[in-house]
DRENMI-168469 format. One record per residue (C-alpha): residue number from 1; x, y, z. Coordinates in nm, 4 decimals. Layout:
<nodes>
pos->NUM, u->X, v->Y, w->Z $
...
</nodes>
This chain:
<nodes>
pos->1, u->12.4442, v->-15.1745, w->6.8908 $
pos->2, u->12.4098, v->-14.9116, w->7.1614 $
pos->3, u->12.2791, v->-14.5829, w->7.0238 $
pos->4, u->12.3611, v->-14.2706, w->7.2225 $
pos->5, u->12.3150, v->-13.9127, w->7.1103 $
pos->6, u->12.4372, v->-13.5783, w->7.2361 $
pos->7, u->12.2021, v->-13.3035, w->7.3400 $
pos->8, u->12.2977, v->-12.9466, w->7.2407 $
pos->9, u->12.4743, v->-12.7548, w->7.5146 $
pos->10, u->12.6506, v->-12.4857, w->7.3120 $
pos->11, u->13.0055, v->-12.6176, w->7.2784 $
pos->12, u->12.9951, v->-12.6238, w->6.8978 $
pos->13, u->12.8074, v->-12.2916, w->6.8768 $
pos->14, u->12.4859, v->-12.4772, w->6.7978 $
pos->15, u->12.2902, v->-12.2617, w->7.0449 $
pos->16, u->12.4107, v->-11.9289, w->6.9053 $
pos->17, u->12.1146, v->-11.7333, w->6.7790 $
pos->18, u->11.8533, v->-11.9442, w->6.9595 $
pos->19, u->11.7579, v->-11.6651, w->7.1971 $
pos->20, u->11.8323, v->-11.5927, w->7.5597 $
pos->21, u->11.9841, v->-11.8452, w->7.8020 $
pos->22, u->11.6417, v->-11.9722, w->7.9066 $
pos->23, u->11.5451, v->-12.0495, w->7.5478 $
pos->24, u->11.8795, v->-12.2188, w->7.4931 $
pos->25, u->11.8279, v->-12.4409, w->7.7977 $
pos->26, u->11.4888, v->-12.5406, w->7.6588 $
pos->27, u->11.6680, v->-12.6690, w->7.3460 $
pos->28, u->11.9040, v->-12.8766, w->7.5616 $
pos->29, u->11.6185, v->-13.0184, w->7.7659 $
pos->30, u->11.3745, v->-13.0770, w->7.4804 $
pos->31, u->11.6364, v->-13.2622, w->7.2761 $
pos->32, u->11.7158, v->-13.4950, w->7.5662 $
pos->33, u->11.3448, v->-13.5624, w->7.6134 $
pos->34, u->11.3064, v->-13.6226, w->7.2404 $
pos->35, u->11.5954, v->-13.8718, w->7.2464 $
pos->36, u->11.4237, v->-14.0597, w->7.5286 $
pos->37, u->11.0889, v->-14.0578, w->7.3494 $
pos->38, u->11.2466, v->-14.1749, w->7.0237 $
pos->39, u->11.4112, v->-14.4762, w->7.1852 $
pos->40, u->11.7797, v->-14.3846, w->7.2056 $
pos->41, u->11.9720, v->-14.5739, w->7.4716 $
pos->42, u->12.1565, v->-14.2766, w->7.6149 $
pos->43, u->12.1978, v->-13.9002, w->7.6000 $
pos->44, u->12.5385, v->-13.7327, w->7.6348 $
pos->45, u->12.7038, v->-13.3982, w->7.6993 $
pos->46, u->13.0555, v->-13.2650, w->7.6493 $
pos->47, u->13.2722, v->-13.1539, w->7.9412 $
pos->48, u->13.3782, v->-12.8109, w->7.8145 $
pos->49, u->13.3217, v->-12.4512, w->7.9201 $
pos->50, u->13.4480, v->-12.2558, w->7.6158 $
pos->51, u->13.3229, v->-12.2844, w->7.2582 $
pos->52, u->13.5154, v->-12.4351, w->6.9685 $
pos->53, u->13.6835, v->-12.3799, w->6.7309 $
pos->54, u->13.7629, v->-12.0643, w->6.9330 $
pos->55, u->13.6043, v->-11.9191, w->7.2504 $
pos->56, u->13.3191, v->-11.6994, w->7.1313 $
pos->57, u->13.1323, v->-11.5703, w->7.4386 $
pos->58, u->12.8423, v->-11.7975, w->7.3474 $
pos->59, u->12.6560, v->-12.0149, w->7.5972 $
pos->60, u->12.8063, v->-12.3481, w->7.7014 $
pos->61, u->12.6126, v->-12.5314, w->7.9720 $
pos->62, u->12.8389, v->-12.7011, w->8.2259 $
pos->63, u->12.8598, v->-13.0788, w->8.2068 $
pos->64, u->12.7699, v->-13.2142, w->8.5502 $
pos->65, u->12.5014, v->-12.9644, w->8.6460 $
pos->66, u->12.3426, v->-13.0352, w->8.3073 $
pos->67, u->12.3552, v->-13.4106, w->8.3683 $
pos->68, u->12.2006, v->-13.3684, w->8.7136 $
pos->69, u->11.9154, v->-13.1606, w->8.5699 $
pos->70, u->11.8535, v->-13.4154, w->8.2933 $
pos->71, u->11.8528, v->-13.6927, w->8.5509 $
pos->72, u->11.5443, v->-13.5371, w->8.7077 $
pos->73, u->11.3727, v->-13.4495, w->8.3803 $
pos->74, u->11.4084, v->-13.7963, w->8.2213 $
pos->75, u->11.3096, v->-14.1391, w->8.3490 $
pos->76, u->11.4561, v->-14.4195, w->8.1341 $
pos->77, u->11.7375, v->-14.2944, w->7.9111 $
pos->78, u->12.0954, v->-14.3367, w->8.0333 $
pos->79, u->12.3117, v->-14.0277, w->8.0968 $
pos->80, u->12.6746, v->-13.9880, w->7.9956 $
pos->81, u->12.9662, v->-13.7501, w->7.9459 $
pos->82, u->13.1780, v->-13.7803, w->7.6302 $
pos->83, u->13.4053, v->-13.7383, w->7.8067 $
pos->84, u->13.4752, v->-13.5804, w->8.1431 $
pos->85, u->13.8100, v->-13.4087, w->8.1852 $
pos->86, u->14.0185, v->-13.5671, w->8.4608 $
pos->87, u->14.2057, v->-13.2425, w->8.5222 $
pos->88, u->13.9006, v->-13.0311, w->8.6007 $
pos->89, u->13.7835, v->-13.1921, w->8.9267 $
pos->90, u->13.9460, v->-13.3499, w->9.2270 $
pos->91, u->13.8929, v->-13.7288, w->9.1950 $
pos->92, u->13.7425, v->-13.7668, w->9.5425 $
pos->93, u->13.4893, v->-13.4925, w->9.4699 $
pos->94, u->13.4200, v->-13.6529, w->9.1336 $
pos->95, u->13.3467, v->-13.9840, w->9.3084 $
pos->96, u->13.0835, v->-13.8031, w->9.5160 $
pos->97, u->12.9370, v->-13.6329, w->9.2100 $
pos->98, u->12.9105, v->-13.9507, w->9.0069 $
pos->99, u->12.7594, v->-14.1447, w->9.2960 $
pos->100, u->12.5041, v->-13.8708, w->9.3585 $
pos->101, u->12.3988, v->-13.8561, w->8.9931 $
pos->102, u->12.3667, v->-14.2346, w->8.9830 $
pos->103, u->12.1375, v->-14.2251, w->9.2853 $
pos->104, u->11.9151, v->-13.9387, w->9.1683 $
pos->105, u->11.8842, v->-14.0946, w->8.8207 $
pos->106, u->11.7893, v->-14.4344, w->8.9602 $
pos->107, u->12.1071, v->-14.5998, w->8.8323 $
pos->108, u->12.1339, v->-14.4503, w->8.4826 $
pos->109, u->12.4855, v->-14.3034, w->8.4861 $
pos->110, u->12.7441, v->-14.3922, w->8.2219 $
pos->111, u->13.0613, v->-14.2347, w->8.3573 $
pos->112, u->13.2785, v->-14.0945, w->8.0786 $
pos->113, u->13.6322, v->-13.9783, w->8.1549 $
pos->114, u->13.9378, v->-13.8745, w->7.9555 $
pos->115, u->14.2700, v->-13.6969, w->7.9899 $
pos->116, u->14.1592, v->-13.3571, w->7.8522 $
pos->117, u->14.3114, v->-13.1625, w->7.5644 $
pos->118, u->14.1657, v->-12.8099, w->7.5306 $
pos->119, u->14.4687, v->-12.6160, w->7.6559 $
pos->120, u->14.3148, v->-12.2707, w->7.6079 $
pos->121, u->14.0259, v->-12.3736, w->7.8310 $
pos->122, u->14.2588, v->-12.5111, w->8.0994 $
pos->123, u->14.4606, v->-12.1915, w->8.1174 $
pos->124, u->14.1603, v->-11.9586, w->8.1039 $
pos->125, u->14.0111, v->-12.1291, w->8.4080 $
pos->126, u->14.3384, v->-12.1361, w->8.6005 $
pos->127, u->14.4146, v->-12.5067, w->8.5676 $
pos->128, u->14.7687, v->-12.6262, w->8.5107 $
pos->129, u->14.8140, v->-12.7898, w->8.1704 $
pos->130, u->15.0555, v->-13.0802, w->8.2307 $
pos->131, u->15.2293, v->-13.2828, w->7.9630 $
pos->132, u->15.0362, v->-13.5453, w->7.7682 $
pos->133, u->15.1972, v->-13.8210, w->7.9728 $
pos->134, u->15.1093, v->-13.6552, w->8.3043 $
pos->135, u->14.7510, v->-13.5866, w->8.1998 $
pos->136, u->14.7099, v->-13.9542, w->8.1125 $
pos->137, u->14.8617, v->-14.0550, w->8.4478 $
pos->138, u->14.6103, v->-13.8216, w->8.6129 $
pos->139, u->14.3368, v->-13.9981, w->8.4163 $
pos->140, u->14.4506, v->-14.3389, w->8.5437 $
pos->141, u->14.4714, v->-14.2214, w->8.9046 $
pos->142, u->14.1289, v->-14.0569, w->8.8781 $
pos->143, u->13.9674, v->-14.3797, w->8.7612 $
pos->144, u->14.1403, v->-14.5793, w->9.0338 $
pos->145, u->14.0347, v->-14.3382, w->9.3099 $
pos->146, u->13.6753, v->-14.3082, w->9.1917 $
pos->147, u->13.6316, v->-14.6840, w->9.1655 $
pos->148, u->13.7912, v->-14.7317, w->9.5074 $
pos->149, u->13.5565, v->-14.4797, w->9.6649 $
pos->150, u->13.2552, v->-14.6353, w->9.4935 $
pos->151, u->13.3310, v->-14.9708, w->9.6552 $
pos->152, u->13.5114, v->-14.9196, w->9.9877 $
pos->153, u->13.3766, v->-14.7740, w->10.3153 $
pos->154, u->13.6871, v->-14.5540, w->10.3313 $
pos->155, u->13.9404, v->-14.5013, w->10.0547 $
pos->156, u->14.3127, v->-14.4415, w->10.0968 $
pos->157, u->14.5293, v->-14.3933, w->9.7887 $
pos->158, u->14.8748, v->-14.2479, w->9.7307 $
pos->159, u->14.9462, v->-14.1541, w->9.3709 $
pos->160, u->15.1879, v->-13.9299, w->9.1887 $
pos->161, u->14.9235, v->-13.6641, w->9.1312 $
pos->162, u->14.6383, v->-13.7395, w->9.3720 $
pos->163, u->14.6078, v->-13.8599, w->9.7304 $
pos->164, u->14.3096, v->-13.9508, w->9.9454 $
pos->165, u->14.3214, v->-14.0585, w->10.3088 $
pos->166, u->14.0129, v->-14.2209, w->10.4566 $
pos->167, u->13.7821, v->-14.0602, w->10.2009 $
pos->168, u->13.4196, v->-14.1680, w->10.2306 $
pos->169, u->13.1636, v->-14.1738, w->9.9499 $
pos->170, u->12.8124, v->-14.2224, w->10.0802 $
pos->171, u->12.5699, v->-14.2908, w->9.9322 $
pos->172, u->12.7338, v->-14.5359, w->9.6959 $
pos->173, u->12.6156, v->-14.5641, w->9.3352 $
pos->174, u->12.3061, v->-14.7810, w->9.3008 $
pos->175, u->12.4316, v->-14.9742, w->8.9977 $
pos->176, u->12.5814, v->-15.3127, w->9.0804 $
pos->177, u->12.8729, v->-15.3512, w->9.0824 $
pos->178, u->12.9188, v->-14.9861, w->8.9738 $
pos->179, u->12.8377, v->-14.7435, w->8.6905 $
pos->180, u->13.0027, v->-14.8373, w->8.3596 $
pos->181, u->13.3322, v->-14.6582, w->8.2990 $
pos->182, u->13.3756, v->-14.5106, w->7.9499 $
pos->183, u->13.7288, v->-14.3928, w->7.8698 $
pos->184, u->13.7647, v->-14.1681, w->7.5679 $
pos->185, u->14.0799, v->-14.1239, w->7.3630 $
pos->186, u->14.2905, v->-14.3143, w->7.1143 $
pos->187, u->14.6487, v->-14.2436, w->7.2233 $
pos->188, u->14.8218, v->-14.5671, w->7.1412 $
pos->189, u->15.1056, v->-14.5834, w->7.3919 $
pos->190, u->14.9383, v->-14.4602, w->7.7105 $
pos->191, u->14.5656, v->-14.3901, w->7.6803 $
pos->192, u->14.4698, v->-14.7243, w->7.5291 $
pos->193, u->14.6739, v->-14.8969, w->7.7969 $
pos->194, u->14.4594, v->-14.7241, w->8.0612 $
pos->195, u->14.1546, v->-14.8375, w->7.8638 $
pos->196, u->14.2834, v->-15.1947, w->7.8670 $
pos->197, u->14.3204, v->-15.1911, w->8.2442 $
pos->198, u->14.0158, v->-14.9967, w->8.3554 $
pos->199, u->13.7453, v->-14.9343, w->8.0936 $
pos->200, u->13.4122, v->-15.1057, w->8.0463 $
pos->201, u->13.3690, v->-14.9047, w->7.7262 $
pos->202, u->13.6265, v->-14.7463, w->7.4979 $
pos->203, u->13.5571, v->-14.4569, w->7.2639 $
pos->204, u->13.7815, v->-14.3411, w->6.9825 $
pos->205, u->13.7319, v->-14.2104, w->6.6325 $
pos->206, u->13.8700, v->-14.2564, w->6.2860 $
pos->207, u->13.7816, v->-14.3757, w->5.9390 $
pos->208, u->13.7355, v->-14.7548, w->5.9191 $
pos->209, u->14.1010, v->-14.8386, w->5.8651 $
pos->210, u->14.2074, v->-14.5970, w->6.1405 $
pos->211, u->13.9453, v->-14.7295, w->6.3816 $
pos->212, u->14.0533, v->-15.0888, w->6.3094 $
pos->213, u->14.4139, v->-14.9996, w->6.3841 $
pos->214, u->14.3128, v->-14.8586, w->6.7240 $
pos->215, u->14.1245, v->-15.1799, w->6.7982 $
pos->216, u->14.4360, v->-15.3835, w->6.7200 $
pos->217, u->14.6456, v->-15.1659, w->6.9506 $
pos->218, u->14.3885, v->-15.1981, w->7.2293 $
pos->219, u->14.3876, v->-15.5755, w->7.1919 $
pos->220, u->14.7659, v->-15.5825, w->7.2255 $
pos->221, u->14.7475, v->-15.3795, w->7.5457 $
pos->222, u->14.4799, v->-15.6149, w->7.6787 $
pos->223, u->14.7085, v->-15.9109, w->7.6152 $
pos->224, u->14.9950, v->-15.7367, w->7.7964 $
pos->225, u->14.7868, v->-15.6571, w->8.1070 $
pos->226, u->14.6000, v->-15.9875, w->8.1112 $
pos->227, u->14.2542, v->-15.8519, w->8.0218 $
pos->228, u->14.0012, v->-16.0215, w->7.7951 $
pos->229, u->13.9260, v->-15.7579, w->7.5259 $
pos->230, u->13.5719, v->-15.8917, w->7.4999 $
pos->231, u->13.5111, v->-15.7325, w->7.8408 $
pos->232, u->13.5448, v->-15.3898, w->7.6747 $
pos->233, u->13.2704, v->-15.2600, w->7.4452 $
pos->234, u->13.4353, v->-15.0544, w->7.1724 $
pos->235, u->13.2400, v->-14.7503, w->7.0563 $
pos->236, u->13.2666, v->-14.4690, w->6.8034 $
pos->237, u->13.1515, v->-14.1072, w->6.8336 $
pos->238, u->13.1097, v->-13.9499, w->6.4888 $
pos->239, u->12.9066, v->-13.6590, w->6.3662 $
pos->240, u->12.5894, v->-13.7588, w->6.1830 $
pos->241, u->12.3964, v->-13.5744, w->5.9153 $
pos->242, u->12.1043, v->-13.7458, w->5.7409 $
pos->243, u->11.8713, v->-13.6311, w->5.4677 $
pos->244, u->11.6241, v->-13.8255, w->5.2569 $
pos->245, u->11.8099, v->-13.7772, w->4.9268 $
pos->246, u->12.1700, v->-13.7638, w->4.8128 $
pos->247, u->12.1096, v->-13.4266, w->4.6500 $
pos->248, u->12.0124, v->-13.2736, w->4.9837 $
pos->249, u->12.3372, v->-13.4006, w->5.1341 $
pos->250, u->12.5480, v->-13.2544, w->4.8539 $
pos->251, u->12.3607, v->-12.9235, w->4.8568 $
pos->252, u->12.4120, v->-12.8844, w->5.2319 $
pos->253, u->12.7905, v->-12.9207, w->5.2008 $
pos->254, u->13.0236, v->-12.9694, w->5.4927 $
pos->255, u->12.8747, v->-12.9281, w->5.8383 $
pos->256, u->13.2140, v->-12.9555, w->6.0086 $
pos->257, u->13.2608, v->-12.6914, w->6.2751 $
pos->258, u->13.6387, v->-12.7260, w->6.2157 $
pos->259, u->13.5915, v->-12.6318, w->5.8492 $
pos->260, u->13.6929, v->-12.9754, w->5.7202 $
pos->261, u->13.6292, v->-13.0172, w->5.3441 $
pos->262, u->13.3088, v->-13.1984, w->5.2522 $
pos->263, u->13.4568, v->-13.5222, w->5.1164 $
pos->264, u->13.6923, v->-13.5695, w->5.4088 $
pos->265, u->13.4235, v->-13.4805, w->5.6614 $
pos->266, u->13.1835, v->-13.7254, w->5.4998 $
pos->267, u->13.4409, v->-14.0049, w->5.4892 $
pos->268, u->13.5064, v->-13.9845, w->5.8625 $
pos->269, u->13.1491, v->-13.9454, w->5.9843 $
pos->270, u->12.7946, v->-14.0687, w->5.9217 $
pos->271, u->12.6770, v->-13.8473, w->5.6389 $
pos->272, u->12.4198, v->-13.9560, w->5.3840 $
pos->273, u->12.0759, v->-14.0966, w->5.3291 $
pos->274, u->11.9364, v->-14.3392, w->5.5877 $
pos->275, u->12.0404, v->-14.6312, w->5.3672 $
pos->276, u->12.3960, v->-14.4995, w->5.3333 $
pos->277, u->12.4240, v->-14.4393, w->5.7070 $
pos->278, u->12.3014, v->-14.7934, w->5.7771 $
pos->279, u->12.5649, v->-14.9334, w->5.5415 $
pos->280, u->12.8432, v->-14.7404, w->5.7137 $
pos->281, u->12.7237, v->-14.8417, w->6.0600 $
pos->282, u->12.7106, v->-15.2058, w->5.9525 $
pos->283, u->13.0705, v->-15.1716, w->5.8343 $
pos->284, u->13.1823, v->-15.0510, w->6.1772 $
pos->285, u->12.9719, v->-15.3145, w->6.3513 $
pos->286, u->13.1518, v->-15.5826, w->6.1488 $
pos->287, u->13.4829, v->-15.4361, w->6.2690 $
pos->288, u->13.3764, v->-15.4874, w->6.6299 $
pos->289, u->13.2013, v->-15.1614, w->6.7130 $
pos->290, u->12.9411, v->-15.2190, w->6.9825 $
pos->291, u->12.7896, v->-14.8737, w->6.9985 $
pos->292, u->12.7892, v->-14.5151, w->6.8793 $
pos->293, u->12.7483, v->-14.1804, w->7.0523 $
pos->294, u->12.6308, v->-13.9413, w->6.7832 $
pos->295, u->12.6491, v->-13.5660, w->6.7358 $
pos->296, u->12.3751, v->-13.4414, w->6.5020 $
pos->297, u->12.5345, v->-13.1782, w->6.2825 $
pos->298, u->12.2051, v->-12.9997, w->6.2184 $
pos->299, u->12.1386, v->-12.9183, w->6.5854 $
pos->300, u->11.9363, v->-12.7365, w->6.7134 $
pos->301, u->11.7061, v->-12.8834, w->6.4444 $
pos->302, u->11.5863, v->-13.2417, w->6.4916 $
pos->303, u->11.5627, v->-13.3677, w->6.1334 $
pos->304, u->11.8686, v->-13.5932, w->6.1644 $
pos->305, u->11.7589, v->-13.7080, w->6.5105 $
pos->306, u->11.4154, v->-13.8059, w->6.3802 $
pos->307, u->11.5528, v->-13.9865, w->6.0749 $
pos->308, u->11.7987, v->-14.1767, w->6.2932 $
pos->309, u->11.5157, v->-14.2967, w->6.5125 $
pos->310, u->11.2748, v->-14.3894, w->6.2356 $
pos->311, u->11.5058, v->-14.5162, w->5.9613 $
pos->312, u->11.8336, v->-14.6290, w->6.1201 $
pos->313, u->11.7805, v->-14.7607, w->6.4729 $
pos->314, u->11.5220, v->-15.0238, w->6.3659 $
pos->315, u->11.7775, v->-15.1803, w->6.1298 $
pos->316, u->12.0072, v->-15.2610, w->6.4239 $
pos->317, u->11.7470, v->-15.3870, w->6.6710 $
</nodes>
């Protein structure tokens, strides 16, 4: 299995109380460096600018400038976005940004993209907030334009939402044939159809029975568009909270930033002792999951991160 992990950037208020902005950035950077040192495959950031569950005037480091900085600070770990918002950047500009990051990282970009959902954030920053269907169409057109610009000397594209005419993207990404495309979202009618057509990696959530249902839907879309589903690595992005004993888990209670009750939060995420987390991961692996991108619920602390590296990763390698 692929093991990716987020680095704190403030979206879930995990940097509140750390100190000033410089100290908070040191947490972001040091966690990414720790993930590389500990042997994780990839490090990830969210593409958001306001906190959840409500905007709180707390630091949130911007996605792509963070990724660019981490590209220079790290040397081997891959770099991803879980996931970029298609509505926040012009696709042609995004093609340039992704290509640049791939070059400066030496070919370590995992490009994550999705339709976007945080309506308050859209409106606060002056973006239109189209319907679900239109945002997913914008996602599809974004992927098509970016891939076209990665591969062609000049790109021309006429879509419902986006148009480019002779757009150039030089330098090209260094990965051959191109950086992997991760599409996040589990919408069954539209999003998973875009995944079936365009994704190298899918990412959606859910308890085991819910995750399995999404897999079945994705396979049906693959059959309809003529795509071998084995070409798509299916991944899961849960929260993870690990302690050495069951009593420590129970005493800590729910770590859900949405306020989800403990039992429900535990059932839908990786919460438990290292042995319990390994059992749950093996269950998802048996269902076809090829990788996880994990949010450590005890950030900015590293106890879960360290236990993942020492007690969980070796069981899957």
